[in-house]
Residue frames as a rotation matrix with the C-alpha (Angstrom) as fourth column:
UNK 1
0.167 0.540 -0.825 0.66
-0.979 0.191 -0.073 -10.36
0.119 0.820 0.561 46.75
UNK 2
-0.475 -0.457 -0.752 2.56
-0.498 0.844 -0.198 -13.64
0.725 0.281 -0.629 47.05
UNK 3
-0.964 0.080 0.255 1.14
-0.214 0.336 -0.917 -14.38
-0.159 -0.939 -0.306 50.48
UNK 4
-0.084 0.996 -0.039 -2.42
-0.727 -0.088 -0.681 -13.99
-0.681 -0.029 0.732 49.24
UNK 5
0.150 0.142 -0.978 -1.85
-0.919 0.385 -0.085 -16.08
0.365 0.912 0.189 46.21
UNK 6
-0.817 -0.467 -0.337 -0.24
-0.261 0.822 -0.507 -18.80
0.513 -0.326 -0.794 48.31
UNK 7
-0.734 0.559 0.385 -3.24
-0.323 0.210 -0.923 -18.77
-0.597 -0.802 0.026 50.73
UNK 8
0.189 0.859 -0.476 -5.59
-0.890 -0.055 -0.452 -19.08
-0.415 0.509 0.754 47.78
UNK 9
-0.244 -0.352 -0.904 -3.68
-0.658 0.745 -0.112 -21.99
0.713 0.567 -0.413 46.35
UNK 10
-0.991 -0.115 0.070 -3.86
-0.128 0.648 -0.750 -23.73
0.041 -0.752 -0.657 49.73
UNK 11
-0.475 0.872 0.117 -7.62
-0.418 -0.107 -0.902 -23.03
-0.775 -0.477 0.415 49.93
UNK 12
0.371 0.714 -0.594 -8.64
-0.812 -0.061 -0.580 -23.85
-0.450 0.698 0.557 46.32
UNK 13
0.220 -0.367 -0.904 -6.16
-0.793 0.472 -0.385 -26.33
0.568 0.802 -0.187 44.96
UNK 14
0.757 0.156 0.635 -5.37
-0.575 0.621 0.532 -28.58
-0.311 -0.768 0.560 47.88
UNK 15
0.356 -0.729 -0.585 -1.91
-0.454 0.412 -0.790 -29.54
0.817 0.547 -0.184 46.58
UNK 16
0.709 -0.094 -0.699 0.06
0.468 0.804 0.367 -31.99
0.527 -0.587 0.614 48.66
UNK 17
-0.413 -0.891 -0.187 2.72
0.885 -0.344 -0.314 -29.39
0.216 -0.295 0.931 49.34
UNK 18
0.397 0.445 -0.803 1.84
0.663 -0.743 -0.084 -26.12
-0.634 -0.499 -0.590 51.17
UNK 19
0.749 -0.073 0.659 2.09
0.560 -0.462 -0.688 -23.26
0.355 0.884 -0.305 48.79
UNK 20
0.880 -0.467 0.090 4.51
-0.425 -0.686 0.591 -21.43
-0.214 -0.559 -0.801 51.30
UNK 21
0.293 -0.776 0.558 6.94
-0.089 0.559 0.824 -24.14
-0.952 -0.291 0.095 50.53
UNK 22
0.622 0.084 0.779 6.79
0.720 0.331 -0.610 -23.71
-0.309 0.940 0.146 46.71
UNK 23
-0.646 -0.735 -0.207 9.23
0.490 -0.607 0.626 -21.78
-0.586 0.303 0.752 44.51
UNK 24
-0.247 0.616 -0.748 7.57
-0.396 -0.768 -0.503 -18.96
-0.884 0.172 0.434 42.62
UNK 25
-0.161 0.120 -0.980 7.94
-0.984 -0.096 0.150 -20.60
-0.076 0.988 0.133 39.39
UNK 26
-0.900 -0.099 0.425 7.11
-0.149 0.985 -0.087 -24.24
-0.410 -0.142 -0.901 40.35
UNK 27
-0.735 0.591 -0.333 4.64
-0.457 -0.068 0.887 -25.65
0.502 0.804 0.320 38.07
UNK 28
-0.439 0.655 0.615 1.32
-0.843 -0.064 -0.534 -26.10
-0.310 -0.753 0.581 39.78
UNK 29
0.534 0.679 -0.503 -0.05
-0.830 0.535 -0.158 -28.57
0.162 0.502 0.850 37.37
UNK 30
-0.085 -0.702 -0.707 3.08
-0.310 0.693 -0.651 -30.88
0.947 0.164 -0.277 37.91
UNK 31
-0.944 -0.218 0.249 2.20
-0.279 0.117 -0.953 -30.68
0.178 -0.969 -0.172 41.71
UNK 32
-0.763 0.641 -0.078 -1.38
0.623 0.698 -0.354 -31.92
-0.172 -0.319 -0.932 41.27
UNK 33
-0.482 0.680 -0.552 -3.45
-0.371 -0.729 -0.575 -28.85
-0.794 -0.072 0.603 40.22
UNK 34
-0.401 0.526 0.751 -6.39
0.779 0.626 -0.022 -30.14
-0.482 0.576 -0.660 38.20
UNK 35
-0.720 0.217 0.660 -8.40
0.415 -0.627 0.659 -28.07
0.556 0.748 0.361 35.60
UNK 36
0.414 0.905 -0.096 -11.24
0.548 -0.163 0.821 -27.82
0.727 -0.392 -0.563 38.08
UNK 37
0.258 -0.455 -0.852 -8.82
0.888 -0.235 0.394 -26.60
-0.380 -0.859 0.344 40.68
UNK 38
-0.721 -0.593 0.359 -7.46
0.693 -0.614 0.377 -24.06
-0.003 0.520 0.854 38.18
UNK 39
-0.185 0.755 0.630 -10.99
0.375 -0.538 0.755 -22.60
0.908 0.376 -0.183 37.55
UNK 40
0.706 0.526 -0.475 -11.70
0.624 -0.144 0.768 -22.32
0.336 -0.838 -0.429 41.30
UNK 41
-0.126 -0.807 -0.577 -8.31
0.861 -0.379 0.340 -20.69
-0.493 -0.454 0.742 41.86
UNK 42
-0.706 -0.170 0.687 -8.88
0.609 -0.641 0.467 -18.30
0.361 0.749 0.556 39.01
UNK 43
0.220 0.943 0.251 -12.17
0.435 -0.325 0.840 -17.21
0.873 -0.075 -0.482 40.50
UNK 44
0.671 -0.129 -0.731 -10.72
0.719 -0.133 0.683 -16.82
-0.185 -0.983 0.004 43.95
UNK 45
-0.465 -0.885 -0.038 -7.85
0.834 -0.452 0.316 -14.68
-0.297 0.115 0.948 42.49
UNK 46
-0.489 0.337 0.804 -10.25
0.472 -0.673 0.569 -12.51
0.734 0.658 0.170 40.65
UNK 47
0.590 0.795 -0.139 -12.29
0.469 -0.198 0.861 -11.91
0.657 -0.573 -0.490 43.85
UNK 48
0.385 -0.587 -0.712 -9.25
0.862 -0.046 0.504 -11.35
-0.328 -0.809 0.488 46.08
UNK 49
-0.579 -0.795 -0.182 -7.68
0.651 -0.585 0.483 -8.81
-0.490 0.162 0.856 43.78
UNK 50
0.236 0.830 -0.505 -10.91
0.187 -0.549 -0.815 -7.29
-0.954 0.098 -0.284 42.39
UNK 51
-0.529 -0.397 -0.750 -9.95
-0.655 -0.372 0.658 -8.06
-0.540 0.839 -0.063 38.77
UNK 52
0.592 0.645 0.484 -11.48
-0.141 0.674 -0.725 -9.84
-0.794 0.361 0.490 35.85
UNK 53
-0.496 -0.853 0.163 -9.23
-0.090 0.237 0.967 -11.60
-0.864 0.465 -0.194 33.61
UNK 54
0.001 0.415 -0.910 -9.98
-0.955 -0.271 -0.125 -11.12
-0.298 0.869 0.396 29.76
UNK 55
0.900 0.401 0.171 -10.75
-0.318 0.872 -0.373 -14.24
-0.299 0.281 0.912 27.81
UNK 56
0.580 -0.749 -0.321 -7.18
-0.242 0.218 -0.946 -14.37
0.778 0.626 -0.054 26.35
UNK 57
-0.382 -0.719 0.580 -5.79
-0.832 -0.005 -0.555 -14.79
0.402 -0.695 -0.596 29.90
UNK 58
0.421 0.526 0.739 -8.14
-0.770 0.638 -0.016 -17.79
-0.480 -0.562 0.674 30.68
UNK 59
0.590 -0.331 -0.736 -5.62
-0.372 0.698 -0.612 -20.38
0.717 0.635 0.289 29.80
UNK 60
0.793 -0.306 -0.526 -3.29
0.529 0.774 0.347 -22.93
0.301 -0.554 0.776 31.57
UNK 61
-0.189 -0.946 0.264 -0.26
0.661 -0.321 -0.679 -20.59
0.727 0.046 0.686 31.41
UNK 62
-0.082 0.160 0.984 -2.00
-0.323 -0.938 0.126 -17.99
0.943 -0.307 0.129 33.58
UNK 63
0.714 0.408 0.569 -2.40
-0.662 0.128 0.738 -20.38
0.228 -0.904 0.361 36.46
UNK 64
0.613 -0.490 -0.619 0.73
0.060 0.811 -0.582 -22.44
0.788 0.320 0.527 36.06
UNK 65
-0.282 -0.769 -0.574 2.71
0.807 0.134 -0.576 -20.93
0.520 -0.625 0.583 38.90
UNK 66
0.324 0.299 -0.898 2.63
0.831 -0.543 0.119 -18.44
-0.452 -0.785 -0.424 41.67
UNK 67
-0.618 -0.665 -0.419 4.78
0.277 -0.683 0.676 -16.26
-0.736 0.302 0.606 39.54
UNK 68
-0.879 0.297 0.373 2.47
0.369 -0.069 0.927 -16.48
0.301 0.952 -0.049 36.55
UNK 69
0.206 0.943 -0.261 -0.67
0.949 -0.128 0.287 -15.68
0.237 -0.307 -0.922 38.74
UNK 70
0.114 -0.211 -0.971 1.09
0.594 -0.769 0.237 -12.68
-0.797 -0.603 0.038 40.18
UNK 71
-0.885 -0.441 -0.150 2.06
0.132 -0.547 0.827 -11.34
-0.447 0.712 0.542 36.69
UNK 72
-0.477 0.804 0.356 -1.50
0.673 0.073 0.736 -11.91
0.566 0.590 -0.575 35.40
UNK 73
0.383 0.581 -0.718 -2.86
0.904 -0.397 0.162 -9.93
-0.191 -0.711 -0.677 38.40
UNK 74
-0.158 -0.565 -0.810 -0.39
0.398 -0.787 0.471 -7.12
-0.904 -0.248 0.349 37.85
UNK 75
-0.915 -0.014 0.403 -1.17
0.400 -0.161 0.902 -6.98
0.052 0.987 0.153 34.14
UNK 76
-0.082 0.986 0.146 -4.84
0.830 -0.013 0.557 -6.42
0.551 0.167 -0.817 35.11
UNK 77
0.420 0.216 -0.881 -4.10
0.813 -0.521 0.260 -3.80
-0.403 -0.826 -0.395 37.89
UNK 78
-0.654 -0.738 -0.165 -1.94
0.563 -0.620 0.547 -1.62
-0.506 0.265 0.821 35.72
UNK 79
-0.641 0.498 0.584 -4.64
0.402 -0.430 0.809 -0.55
0.654 0.753 0.075 33.18
UNK 80
0.352 0.873 -0.338 -7.08
0.775 -0.069 0.628 -0.06
0.525 -0.483 -0.701 36.14
UNK 81
0.066 -0.433 -0.899 -4.67
0.790 -0.528 0.312 2.24
-0.610 -0.731 0.307 38.04
UNK 82
-0.908 -0.360 0.212 -4.17
0.401 -0.606 0.687 4.28
-0.119 0.709 0.695 34.85
UNK 83
-0.238 0.905 0.351 -8.00
0.530 -0.182 0.828 4.66
0.814 0.384 -0.437 34.43
UNK 84
0.527 0.473 -0.706 -8.34
0.849 -0.266 0.456 5.86
0.028 -0.840 -0.542 38.06
UNK 85
-0.424 -0.644 -0.637 -5.67
0.593 -0.729 0.343 8.49
-0.685 -0.232 0.691 37.58
UNK 86
-0.873 0.121 0.472 -7.30
0.350 -0.518 0.781 9.73
0.339 0.847 0.410 34.45
UNK 87
0.078 0.994 -0.070 -10.67
0.695 -0.004 0.719 9.95
0.715 -0.105 -0.691 36.29
UNK 88
0.122 -0.054 -0.991 -9.24
0.955 -0.264 0.131 11.94
-0.269 -0.963 0.019 39.17
């Protein structure tokens, strides 16, 4: 998951530092992530992980770091996995 998020950051955010060199909790906004980049990154993450973030997760905190993005994706995947188990 981290490798995918790092790739998406490199593609969508164009930070001066490659995402592979960042600590998981490094603040992406402090490293140059703009609001526009954050929206592009959010859409890319949703597509890559086949999730849709609810309105309450559409905030600066959700895209603030690699760790925050991973936690947001995991939060969205857990309910989906439970729904799939119930449907089976």
